[in-house]
KEKE-3310 file (N, C-alpha, C; in steps of 0.2 Angstrom, whole numbers, plus 5000, padded with zeros to 4 digits):
npx = (4964:4956:4951:4949:4957:4970:4970:4970:4982:4991:4987:4990:5003:5009:5011:4996:4990:4979:4972:4966:4960:4960:4955:4959:4956:4969:4977:4983:4978:4983:4980:4989:4988:4997:5005:5017:5024:5030:5043:5050:5057:5050:5053:5056:5044:5036:5043:5039:5026:5028:5034:5024:5016:5025:5026:5015:5018:5029:5025:5017:5004:5000:5003:5009:5007:5001:5004:5000:5007:5004:5006:4996:4995:4998:4987:4977:4971)
npy = (5000:5007:5001:5013:5022:5017:5017:5031:5035:5028:5033:5047:5047:5041:5047:5051:5039:5024:5015:4999:4992:4979:4968:4952:4943:4946:4950:4961:4966:4974:4983:4993:5005:5015:5028:5031:5020:5016:5009:5005:4992:4977:4977:4990:4996:4991:4996:5009:5008:5003:5014:5023:5016:5014:5019:5014:5000:4999:5003:4992:4992:4988:4973:4958:4962:4960:4963:4970:4978:4989:4997:5008:5003:4989:4986:4987:4999)
npz = (5069:5055:5039:5030:5036:5034:5020:5017:5023:5014:5001:5003:5004:4992:4976:4966:4969:4971:4983:4988:5002:5014:5028:5034:5046:5056:5047:5035:5019:5005:4990:4978:4966:4956:4945:4950:4952:4940:4931:4943:4953:4960:4974:4977:4974:4985:4996:4995:4999:5012:5017:5019:5029:5039:5052:5059:5058:5065:5078:5081:5078:5065:5057:5047:5033:5017:5001:4985:4971:4958:4942:4933:4920:4922:4930:4921:4918)
capx = (4964:4951:4954:4949:4963:4976:4969:4972:4989:4995:4986:4993:5011:5011:5007:4991:4988:4973:4973:4961:4963:4955:4958:4957:4958:4974:4982:4981:4979:4983:4982:4990:4989:5000:5010:5023:5028:5033:5050:5052:5057:5045:5055:5055:5037:5034:5046:5035:5020:5030:5035:5017:5014:5031:5025:5010:5021:5034:5022:5013:4997:4999:5008:5007:5005:5002:5002:5000:5008:5003:5006:4990:4995:4997:4980:4972:4968)
capy = (5004:5005:5001:5019:5026:5015:5020:5038:5035:5026:5038:5053:5046:5039:5052:5048:5032:5022:5009:4995:4989:4974:4964:4946:4942:4951:4951:4967:4965:4980:4983:5000:5006:5021:5029:5032:5013:5015:5008:5003:4985:4975:4979:4998:4998:4989:5001:5015:5007:5002:5021:5026:5012:5012:5021:5009:4994:5000:5003:4986:4993:4984:4968:4954:4965:4957:4969:4970:4985:4989:5003:5008:4998:4983:4985:4987:5006)
capz = (5064:5050:5032:5027:5039:5030:5013:5018:5024:5008:4996:5005:5004:4986:4972:4962:4970:4973:4987:4991:5009:5017:5033:5034:5053:5058:5041:5031:5012:5001:4983:4977:4959:4955:4940:4953:4952:4933:4931:4949:4955:4965:4980:4977:4975:4992:5000:4995:5003:5019:5019:5021:5034:5043:5059:5061:5058:5070:5085:5082:5076:5059:5055:5042:5027:5011:4996:4977:4969:4951:4938:4930:4914:4925:4933:4916:4918)
cpx = (4959:4954:4954:4955:4970:4976:4972:4979:4993:4993:4989:5001:5013:5007:5002:4990:4981:4974:4966:4964:4957:4959:4955:4960:4963:4979:4979:4983:4978:4984:4983:4991:4992:5005:5017:5027:5031:5040:5054:5052:5051:5047:5054:5048:5034:5037:5042:5029:5022:5032:5029:5015:5019:5029:5020:5013:5026:5031:5017:5006:4995:5005:5005:5004:5006:5000:5003:5001:5008:5004:4999:4989:4994:4990:4975:4968:4970)
cpy = (5002:5005:5008:5023:5024:5017:5027:5039:5034:5031:5045:5053:5045:5043:5048:5041:5030:5015:5006:4992:4985:4970:4957:4943:4948:4953:4957:4965:4972:4979:4991:5000:5014:5022:5030:5026:5012:5015:5006:4995:4984:4978:4986:5000:4996:4994:5007:5014:5006:5009:5024:5022:5011:5013:5016:5002:4994:5000:4997:4987:4988:4979:4963:4957:4961:4962:4967:4977:4985:4996:5003:5004:4991:4981:4986:4994:5010)
cpz = (5058:5043:5029:5030:5035:5023:5012:5018:5017:5002:4997:5004:4996:4981:4967:4963:4972:4977:4989:4997:5012:5023:5033:5041:5055:5053:5037:5024:5008:4994:4981:4970:4959:4949:4943:4953:4945:4934:4937:4950:4960:4972:4982:4978:4982:4997:5000:4999:5010:5021:5022:5028:5040:5051:5063:5062:5064:5077:5086:5080:5070:5059:5050:5036:5021:5006:4989:4975:4961:4948:4935:4924:4916:4927:4927:4915:4913)
residu = (MET:GLN:PRO:GLU:GLU:ILE:LYS:THR:LEU:ILE:GLU:GLY:HIS:ILE:PRO:ASP:SER:LYS:ALA:ASP:VAL:ALA:PHE:GLU:GLY:SER:HIS:LEU:MET:VAL:THR:VAL:VAL:SER:PRO:ALA:PHE:GLU:GLY:LEU:SER:ARG:LEU:LYS:LYS:GLN:GLN:LEU:VAL:TYR:GLY:ALA:LEU:GLY:ASP:LYS:ILE:ALA:ASP:GLY:THR:LEU:HIS:ALA:VAL:GLN:MET:GLN:THR:LEU:THR:PRO:ALA:GLU:ALA:GLY:GLN)
# end
């Protein structure tokens, strides 16, 4: 799976989001910025991202996901 495919999955699932995706070996590193994260706990933010990637994690396509989830204010935007 290519980074652009993962970016498309996340941005299509989380409203007004911008995702940066990179692989380091077999580890996926994702940074997602979205106003949809406003007022959510860190866990709830991560659950939104996992919701976008759930099928790919379940079928073994993706594993070892490291993520950073930020609101636009937290990202300095």
